[in-house]
C-alpha positions as a Python dict, from the first residue, in 0.01 Angstrom:
ca = {
    (1, 'X'): (0, 0, 0),
    (2, 'X'): (69, -354, 115),
    (3, 'X'): (-117, -627, -72),
    (4, 'X'): (-384, -807, 128),
    (5, 'X'): (-222, -1063, 352),
    (6, 'X'): (-384, -1394, 452),
    (7, 'X'): (-353, -1337, 827),
    (8, 'X'): (-445, -974, 898),
    (9, 'X'): (-706, -1118, 1135),
    (10, 'X'): (-422, -1230, 1363),
    (11, 'X'): (-312, -869, 1421),
    (12, 'X'): (-350, -789, 1791),
    (13, 'X'): (-508, -446, 1845),
    (14, 'X'): (-568, -296, 2189),
    (15, 'X'): (-647, 58, 2298),
    (16, 'X'): (-494, 97, 2643),
    (17, 'X'): (-552, 464, 2718),
    (18, 'X'): (-642, 802, 2570),
    (19, 'X'): (-602, 1142, 2737),
    (20, 'X'): (-661, 1500, 2625),
    (21, 'X'): (-557, 1786, 2852),
    (22, 'X'): (-274, 1939, 3051),
    (23, 'X'): (34, 1722, 3095),
    (24, 'X'): (9, 1606, 3455),
    (25, 'X'): (282, 1711, 3701),
    (26, 'X'): (441, 1366, 3729),
    (27, 'X'): (464, 1341, 3350),
    (28, 'X'): (641, 1673, 3296),
    (29, 'X'): (981, 1532, 3381),
    (30, 'X'): (1047, 1160, 3365),
    (31, 'X'): (1375, 975, 3329),
    (32, 'X'): (1490, 614, 3331),
    (33, 'X'): (1166, 514, 3159),
    (34, 'X'): (1170, 137, 3100),
    (35, 'X'): (1116, 11, 2743),
    (36, 'X'): (745, 3, 2659),
    (37, 'X'): (551, -302, 2542),
    (38, 'X'): (301, -69, 2376),
    (39, 'X'): (303, 227, 2136),
    (40, 'X'): (263, 594, 2228),
    (41, 'X'): (123, 867, 2004),
    (42, 'X'): (137, 1229, 2122),
    (43, 'X'): (-13, 1542, 1971),
    (44, 'X'): (135, 1843, 2152),
    (45, 'X'): (-136, 2109, 2154),
    (46, 'X'): (37, 2383, 2353),
    (47, 'X'): (368, 2445, 2526),
    (48, 'X'): (702, 2274, 2472),
    (49, 'X'): (830, 1923, 2509),
    (50, 'X'): (1112, 1691, 2423),
    (51, 'X'): (1172, 1315, 2424),
    (52, 'X'): (1499, 1127, 2467),
    (53, 'X'): (1554, 818, 2255),
    (54, 'X'): (1900, 668, 2283),
    (55, 'X'): (2141, 956, 2336),
    (56, 'X'): (1941, 1205, 2131),
    (57, 'X'): (1674, 1451, 2244),
    (58, 'X'): (1386, 1511, 2001),
    (59, 'X'): (1211, 1848, 2027),
    (60, 'X'): (832, 1825, 2013),
    (61, 'X'): (641, 2089, 1820),
    (62, 'X'): (290, 2213, 1892),
    (63, 'X'): (51, 2100, 1620),
    (64, 'X'): (252, 1789, 1536),
    (65, 'X'): (205, 1423, 1624),
    (66, 'X'): (516, 1252, 1756),
    (67, 'X'): (537, 873, 1766),
    (68, 'X'): (835, 779, 1984),
    (69, 'X'): (1022, 453, 1975),
    (70, 'X'): (925, 207, 2249),
    (71, 'X'): (1275, 259, 2392),
    (72, 'X'): (1195, 619, 2492),
    (73, 'X'): (1407, 677, 2805),
    (74, 'X'): (1312, 1030, 2919),
    (75, 'X'): (1056, 1302, 2854),
    (76, 'X'): (1018, 1667, 2955),
    (77, 'X'): (726, 1907, 2913),
    (78, 'X'): (677, 2270, 3007),
    (79, 'X'): (424, 2357, 3279),
    (80, 'X'): (182, 2498, 3022),
    (81, 'X'): (201, 2190, 2797),
    (82, 'X'): (-124, 2031, 2682),
    (83, 'X'): (-139, 1714, 2477),
    (84, 'X'): (-361, 1453, 2322),
    (85, 'X'): (-200, 1116, 2387),
    (86, 'X'): (-280, 754, 2315),
    (87, 'X'): (-131, 428, 2436),
    (88, 'X'): (-214, 127, 2223),
    (89, 'X'): (-85, -206, 2100),
    (90, 'X'): (-74, -308, 1735),
    (91, 'X'): (140, -615, 1686),
    (92, 'X'): (162, -962, 1539),
    (93, 'X'): (117, -1282, 1744),
    (94, 'X'): (494, -1328, 1770),
    (95, 'X'): (521, -985, 1936),
    (96, 'X'): (659, -801, 1632),
    (97, 'X'): (512, -448, 1612),
    (98, 'X'): (296, -328, 1325),
    (99, 'X'): (539, -37, 1285),
    (100, 'X'): (915, -57, 1329),
    (101, 'X'): (1017, 278, 1480),
    (102, 'X'): (1389, 325, 1538),
    (103, 'X'): (1373, 677, 1683),
    (104, 'X'): (1056, 874, 1624),
    (105, 'X'): (805, 956, 1350),
    (106, 'X'): (654, 1301, 1304),
    (107, 'X'): (307, 1352, 1158),
    (108, 'X'): (241, 1725, 1101),
    (109, 'X'): (-120, 1810, 1174),
    (110, 'X'): (-129, 2036, 867),
    (111, 'X'): (-75, 1730, 645),
    (112, 'X'): (-277, 1484, 851),
    (113, 'X'): (-570, 1670, 1014),
    (114, 'X'): (-786, 1360, 993),
    (115, 'X'): (-578, 1189, 1266),
    (116, 'X'): (-675, 1449, 1526),
    (117, 'X'): (-1038, 1448, 1410),
    (118, 'X'): (-1054, 1071, 1458),
    (119, 'X'): (-867, 1093, 1791),
    (120, 'X'): (-1114, 1352, 1923),
    (121, 'X'): (-1402, 1127, 1825),
    (122, 'X'): (-1233, 836, 2002),
    (123, 'X'): (-1177, 1043, 2317),
    (124, 'X'): (-1539, 1157, 2318),
    (125, 'X'): (-1653, 798, 2272),
    (126, 'X'): (-1451, 689, 2575),
    (127, 'X'): (-1584, 980, 2783),
    (128, 'X'): (-1942, 894, 2698),
    (129, 'X'): (-1885, 529, 2782),
    (130, 'X'): (-1714, 585, 3120),
    (131, 'X'): (-1537, 912, 3214),
    (132, 'X'): (-1187, 787, 3300),
    (133, 'X'): (-916, 903, 3532),
    (134, 'X'): (-568, 923, 3386),
    (135, 'X'): (-437, 571, 3350),
    (136, 'X'): (-777, 403, 3370),
    (137, 'X'): (-838, 141, 3100),
    (138, 'X'): (-1010, 251, 2780),
    (139, 'X'): (-1237, -54, 2809),
    (140, 'X'): (-1352, -72, 3175),
    (141, 'X'): (-1543, -380, 3284),
    (142, 'X'): (-1874, -194, 3334),
    (143, 'X'): (-1920, -103, 2966),
    (144, 'X'): (-2238, -215, 2797),
    (145, 'X'): (-2206, -416, 2477),
    (146, 'X'): (-2309, -115, 2269),
    (147, 'X'): (-2048, 107, 2441),
    (148, 'X'): (-1780, -158, 2398),
    (149, 'X'): (-1853, -194, 2027),
    (150, 'X'): (-1868, 183, 1973),
    (151, 'X'): (-1533, 247, 2142),
    (152, 'X'): (-1382, -41, 1943),
    (153, 'X'): (-1518, 99, 1615),
    (154, 'X'): (-1387, 451, 1682),
    (155, 'X'): (-1047, 311, 1783),
    (156, 'X'): (-1018, 120, 1455),
    (157, 'X'): (-1131, 428, 1264),
    (158, 'X'): (-852, 627, 1429),
    (159, 'X'): (-602, 348, 1368),
    (160, 'X'): (-694, 341, 1000),
    (161, 'X'): (-612, 710, 941),
    (162, 'X'): (-308, 682, 1169),
    (163, 'X'): (-170, 394, 962),
    (164, 'X'): (-229, 593, 642),
    (165, 'X'): (-37, 886, 790),
    (166, 'X'): (251, 667, 901),
    (167, 'X'): (281, 516, 556),
    (168, 'X'): (264, 860, 391),
    (169, 'X'): (556, 972, 611),
    (170, 'X'): (772, 678, 506),
    (171, 'X'): (692, 429, 782),
    (172, 'X'): (489, 147, 620),
    (173, 'X'): (336, -131, 830),
    (174, 'X'): (516, -459, 863),
    (175, 'X'): (372, -780, 720),
    (176, 'X'): (296, -1092, 926),
    (177, 'X'): (567, -1353, 927),
    (178, 'X'): (511, -1717, 834),
    (179, 'X'): (377, -1921, 1125),
    (180, 'X'): (242, -2269, 1179),
    (181, 'X'): (-139, -2250, 1166),
    (182, 'X'): (-168, -2454, 1484),
    (183, 'X'): (47, -2205, 1674),
    (184, 'X'): (-152, -1918, 1525),
    (185, 'X'): (-478, -2082, 1641),
    (186, 'X'): (-328, -2143, 1983),
    (187, 'X'): (-223, -1781, 2018),
    (188, 'X'): (-571, -1666, 1921),
    (189, 'X'): (-715, -1886, 2196),
    (190, 'X'): (-456, -1771, 2451),
    (191, 'X'): (-516, -1402, 2371),
    (192, 'X'): (-883, -1448, 2466),
    (193, 'X'): (-807, -1624, 2794),
    (194, 'X'): (-864, -1396, 3097),
    (195, 'X'): (-537, -1305, 3266),
    (196, 'X'): (-678, -1429, 3596),
    (197, 'X'): (-764, -1773, 3457),
    (198, 'X'): (-574, -2090, 3536),
    (199, 'X'): (-401, -2227, 3227),
    (200, 'X'): (-413, -2600, 3163),
    (201, 'X'): (-176, -2720, 2893),
    (202, 'X'): (-372, -3042, 2810),
    (203, 'X'): (-684, -2835, 2734),
    (204, 'X'): (-509, -2623, 2470),
    (205, 'X'): (-314, -2919, 2332),
    (206, 'X'): (-642, -3108, 2285),
    (207, 'X'): (-798, -2813, 2100),
    (208, 'X'): (-500, -2810, 1864),
    (209, 'X'): (-496, -3187, 1815),
    (210, 'X'): (-147, -3218, 1962),
    (211, 'X'): (24, -3376, 2259),
    (212, 'X'): (150, -3133, 2524),
    (213, 'X'): (511, -3212, 2432),
    (214, 'X'): (451, -3153, 2059),
    (215, 'X'): (259, -2832, 2130),
    (216, 'X'): (537, -2692, 2346),
    (217, 'X'): (797, -2782, 2083),
    (218, 'X'): (596, -2604, 1811),
    (219, 'X'): (557, -2290, 2024),
    (220, 'X'): (926, -2289, 2112),
    (221, 'X'): (1018, -2324, 1744),
    (222, 'X'): (792, -2037, 1637),
    (223, 'X'): (806, -1800, 1935),
    (224, 'X'): (1089, -1915, 2162),
    (225, 'X'): (817, -1938, 2428),
    (226, 'X'): (591, -2216, 2554),
    (227, 'X'): (218, -2137, 2581),
    (228, 'X'): (256, -2101, 2958),
    (229, 'X'): (548, -1859, 2914),
    (230, 'X'): (348, -1663, 2655),
    (231, 'X'): (67, -1618, 2908),
    (232, 'X'): (315, -1511, 3175),
    (233, 'X'): (449, -1253, 2931),
    (234, 'X'): (95, -1120, 2875),
    (235, 'X'): (37, -1098, 3249),
    (236, 'X'): (364, -914, 3303),
    (237, 'X'): (289, -667, 3023),
    (238, 'X'): (-48, -591, 3181),
    (239, 'X'): (91, -565, 3535),
    (240, 'X'): (386, -345, 3440),
    (241, 'X'): (164, -115, 3234),
    (242, 'X'): (-79, -64, 3523),
    (243, 'X'): (200, -11, 3776),
    (244, 'X'): (358, 258, 3560),
    (245, 'X'): (49, 422, 3411),
    (246, 'X'): (-240, 394, 3655),
    (247, 'X'): (-336, 487, 4009),
    (248, 'X'): (-461, 138, 4089),
    (249, 'X'): (-312, -15, 4400),
    (250, 'X'): (-84, -318, 4383),
    (251, 'X'): (-355, -508, 4569),
    (252, 'X'): (-615, -430, 4301),
    (253, 'X'): (-376, -532, 4024),
    (254, 'X'): (-286, -853, 4207),
    (255, 'X'): (-647, -966, 4233),
    (256, 'X'): (-718, -865, 3873),
    (257, 'X'): (-440, -1097, 3761),
    (258, 'X'): (-567, -1387, 3971),
    (259, 'X'): (-318, -1378, 4259),
    (260, 'X'): (-475, -1502, 4582),
    (261, 'X'): (-279, -1253, 4794),
    (262, 'X'): (-86, -927, 4730),
    (263, 'X'): (226, -1082, 4885),
    (264, 'X'): (244, -1342, 4605),
    (265, 'X'): (207, -1063, 4350),
    (266, 'X'): (487, -864, 4516),
    (267, 'X'): (717, -1168, 4501),
    (268, 'X'): (627, -1226, 4135),
    (269, 'X'): (701, -861, 4045),
    (270, 'X'): (1034, -875, 4228),
    (271, 'X'): (1132, -1196, 4050),
    (272, 'X'): (1049, -1033, 3713),
    (273, 'X'): (1198, -688, 3771),
    (274, 'X'): (1423, -703, 4076),
    (275, 'X'): (1200, -444, 4243),
    (276, 'X'): (896, -436, 4466),
    (277, 'X'): (573, -305, 4308),
    (278, 'X'): (623, 28, 4486),
    (279, 'X'): (982, 58, 4366),
    (280, 'X'): (887, -42, 4013),
    (281, 'X'): (612, 219, 3981),
    (282, 'X'): (807, 501, 4145),
    (283, 'X'): (873, 766, 3881),
    (284, 'X'): (1193, 970, 3885),
}
């Protein structure tokens, strides 16, 4: 086990989605999947499946968790395939993931039954809070405080046994890198800022006791990003995830991110990806 580190509280943990059931038709055969800014965890319950990472296809086995690399490029499942799948983020403020996965990690259910038990509890917790459609957020806005806290607790309970399983299979968690405390504090503040909010550099600089120029220099030294660019990265991660993994319209996503009109959002997506929102979300 890793020794206790001084900045575990800076670890960014987010449950994006959980699903238990038949693999949906559009997910049975996907190719040209863009690199993910989140982690997937699949438990194949029935049927057959395979995942392509680099030039190699990895066969998925029923009764086994498979944790693919974020650079998964294609996936195929049989028509009778059923799976329990999670999308989540677990990373450090500089964007480094909690687990470095080059290809894929397998967690046999026979050795790690507690992971499925905790995942079922998490799924049930999400269903009780707000029965979701595929791709809906795990933490919808209409949750009560009690529901929000309960889903968060069950997610961390699942993550705890998942991390233990990963370490047991030879994939230990990474440790946080050294970082200026002022940048760390700034990132904590930025991570709590709503994605639709207007960012004002002088406000954050004042909270950190720095000039805007000094603040930007510190962020560039530590992250190769200014605070404004870091926020833009967060917004793009959220937008691209919803475009690829939800049924929400581009208009809904645009307003959620604070754009005053869908046309501005469409231009922003095209500048980031070279594609319109419709082209970006179209699955092969």
